[in-house]
C-alpha positions, 0 to 999 in steps of 0.5 A: 739156331746157335751151334754152342749151348752152354748149360750151367748150375746157377748156384756156382757156375753163373760167372763162368758161364757168362765169361764162357759166353762172352768169349764164344761170342767174340770168337764165333759171333753172338748168333752161334752161342746160347746162354739162357739169360742172354738169348731167350727173348722176353715173352717166349716159352722158356722151356720150349726155347731151351728144348729146341735149341738144345736139340739142334746144337752142335756142341754142349758145354756143361758147367758144374761146380762143387755145390751139393757134391759130397 
């Protein structure tokens, strides 16, 4: 399981998440970073994969922009 989980809001952080994912993959290898679009295999239960990966990660990176904030 990947040790680094990237959580992000698609509305305003998708680009930042992608760039972060690419940098982490270069530094630690693609097996050590998780970003839903790039990592969840087609046909797998999306929610189950997210829950399993999140519960076993060592690091959680949460990206939140200003969308929807006062």
